[in-house]
C-alpha positions in Angstrom: -178.0 -157.0 47.6 -181.5 -156.5 46.3 -184.2 -155.2 48.6 -187.2 -157.5 49.0 -190.4 -156.0 47.7 -193.7 -157.2 46.2 -193.6 -158.6 42.6 -194.3 -156.0 39.9 -197.8 -157.4 39.3 -198.7 -156.7 42.9 -197.3 -153.2 42.8 -199.3 -152.5 39.7 -202.4 -153.7 41.5 -201.7 -151.5 44.4 -201.2 -148.5 42.1 -204.5 -149.2 40.5 -206.3 -149.4 43.8 -204.5 -146.2 45.0 -206.1 -144.3 42.1 -209.6 -145.0 43.5 -211.2 -142.3 45.7 -210.7 -142.8 49.5 -207.9 -145.4 49.2 -204.4 -144.4 50.2 -201.1 -146.3 50.1 -201.8 -148.4 53.2 -205.4 -149.1 52.1 -204.3 -150.1 48.6 -201.7 -152.5 50.1 -204.3 -154.1 52.5 -206.8 -154.5 49.7 -204.3 -156.0 47.3 -203.1 -158.5 49.8 -206.7 -159.4 50.7 -207.4 -160.2 47.0 -204.3 -162.3 46.8 -205.1 -164.3 49.9 -208.7 -165.0 48.8 -207.5 -167.2 46.0 -208.0 -167.2 42.2 -211.7 -167.8 42.2 -212.6 -164.7 44.3 -210.3 -162.5 42.3 -211.6 -163.8 38.9 -215.2 -163.4 40.2 -214.5 -159.8 41.1 -212.7 -159.0 37.9 -215.6 -160.4 35.9 -218.1 -158.3 37.8 -216.1 -155.2 37.2 -215.7 -155.9 33.5 -219.4 -156.7 33.1 -220.3 -153.4 34.8 -218.0 -151.4 32.6 -219.2 -153.1 29.4 -223.0 -153.3 30.2 -223.7 -150.0 32.0 -224.0 -146.6 30.4 -225.8 -143.4 31.1 -229.5 -143.2 30.4 -229.9 -141.4 27.0 -232.7 -139.3 28.5 -231.7 -138.3 32.0 -228.1 -139.3 32.4 -228.6 -141.8 35.3 -227.0 -145.3 35.2 -228.8 -147.7 32.9 -228.2 -150.9 30.8 -226.4 -149.9 27.6 -228.8 -148.8 24.9 -231.8 -148.7 27.4 -233.5 -146.0 29.5 -233.3 -146.1 33.3 -236.1 -147.3 35.5 -237.5 -143.9 36.2 -237.6 -142.7 32.5 -239.2 -146.0 31.4 -241.8 -145.9 34.2 -245.2 -144.7 32.8 -246.4 -144.1 36.4 -243.8 -141.3 36.9 -245.0 -137.7 37.0 -243.6 -136.2 33.7 -244.5 -132.8 34.9 -241.6 -132.7 37.4 -237.9 -132.8 36.5 -235.4 -132.8 39.4 -232.0 -131.5 38.3 -229.0 -132.9 40.1 -225.2 -132.5 39.6 -224.2 -136.2 39.4 -226.0 -139.5 38.7 -225.2 -140.6 42.3 -227.3 -137.6 43.6 -230.4 -139.3 42.4 -230.3 -142.2 44.9 -230.7 -140.1 48.1 -233.8 -138.5 46.7 -235.2 -141.7 45.3 -234.6 -143.5 48.6 -236.5 -140.9 50.5 -239.7 -142.1 48.7 -241.0 -138.5 48.4 -240.4 -137.8 44.7 -242.1 -139.5 41.9 -241.1 -137.3 38.9 -238.2 -137.5 36.5 -234.5 -136.6 36.9 -231.9 -134.8 34.9 -228.2 -135.3 35.7 -226.0 -132.4 34.6 -222.7 -134.3 34.9 -221.2 -131.7 37.2 -221.5 -128.0 38.1 -220.2 -124.8 36.5 -216.6 -124.2 37.8 -214.4 -122.1 35.6 -211.4 -122.7 38.0 -211.7 -126.4 37.3 -212.3 -125.9 33.6 -216.0 -126.8 33.7 -218.1 -124.4 31.6 -221.8 -124.5 30.9 -221.3 -126.2 27.5 -219.6 -129.1 29.3 -222.8 -129.9 31.2 -226.1 -131.4 30.1 -227.8 -128.0 30.1 -228.9 -127.9 26.4 -230.5 -131.3 26.8 -232.4 -130.0 29.9 -233.7 -127.0 28.0 -234.9 -129.3 25.3 -236.7 -131.6 27.7 -238.4 -128.6 29.4 -239.6 -127.3 26.0 -241.2 -130.7 25.4 -243.1 -130.5 28.7 -245.0 -127.2 28.9 -246.0 -126.0 32.4 -243.6 -128.5 34.1 -241.8 -127.9 37.3 -238.0 -127.9 37.3 -236.6 -128.6 40.8 -233.0 -127.6 41.2 -231.4 -130.0 43.7 -227.9 -128.7 43.5 -225.2 -128.2 46.2 -225.2 -125.0 48.2 -221.5 -124.1 47.6 -220.4 -121.3 45.3 -220.3 -123.5 42.2 -223.7 -125.0 42.9 -225.3 -121.5 43.4 -223.7 -120.3 40.2 -225.0 -123.3 38.3 -228.5 -122.8 39.8 -228.5 -119.1 38.7 -227.4 -120.0 35.2 -230.1 -122.6 34.9 -232.7 -120.3 36.1 -231.6 -117.8 33.5 -231.6 -120.3 30.7 -235.1 -121.6 31.6 -236.6 -118.2 32.3 -238.1 -117.8 28.9 -239.8 -121.2 28.9 -243.2 -122.1 30.2 -242.0 -123.8 33.4 -242.0 -123.3 37.2 -238.4 -123.2 38.7 -238.0 -124.2 42.3 -235.1 -125.1 44.6 -234.8 -127.6 47.4 -235.4 -126.0 50.8 -232.2 -125.6 52.8 -231.9 -125.3 56.6 -231.6 -127.2 59.8 -231.0 -131.0 59.4 -233.2 -133.3 61.5 -231.9 -133.8 65.0 -229.4 -131.0 64.8 -229.0 -128.4 67.7 -229.4 -124.8 66.7 -226.2 -123.9 68.6 -224.2 -126.1 66.2 -225.5 -124.5 63.0 -223.6 -121.9 61.0 -225.1 -118.5 60.2 -225.9 -119.3 56.5 -227.8 -122.5 57.5 -229.8 -120.6 60.1 -230.6 -117.8 57.6 -231.8 -120.3 55.0 -233.9 -122.2 57.6 -235.6 -118.9 58.4 -236.2 -118.0 54.8 -237.6 -121.4 53.9 -239.8 -121.7 57.0 -243.4 -122.9 56.5 -246.6 -123.1 58.5 -247.4 -126.2 60.6 
């Protein structure tokens, strides 16, 4: 006797959903059933939106952020931006928290990751050469390293500082320390140390 299970097309859909970050087996099943229960129109609308995004969106040829294929992103094409500041981030998604803060009006540069030999990511795999070229074209600019504070992020920051050291630019890093609203008793030693190192007058 055959055991009842979902049709192969549904199982294939679940497998595709499972490959997405943050979705396990149960979540994939719930999402697949939701799609099926919404009817054809909803599923077709979603599949068209996904196809359009894949076909029409690419990386900005200048900074690496998301942009319409063959075009520059909003920041790179904005003449009001401060071209004397380049904020370096690991991934394109790291641009949005900075942009939404409303406190930065310069340009961005997305590396596409961070140096991690254990994961097979070496300097030549990242957009470092392009960054060096952009800095050469903007004498006396400021390069702001907005990288993560883990081991790989620190190694990447040190490597970038070394590569840019011979150029006419100012290299800075984002201050790191106590998050707003956090109690001192809940902070780890490294966070407290960096908060003290990056203190400023008020």
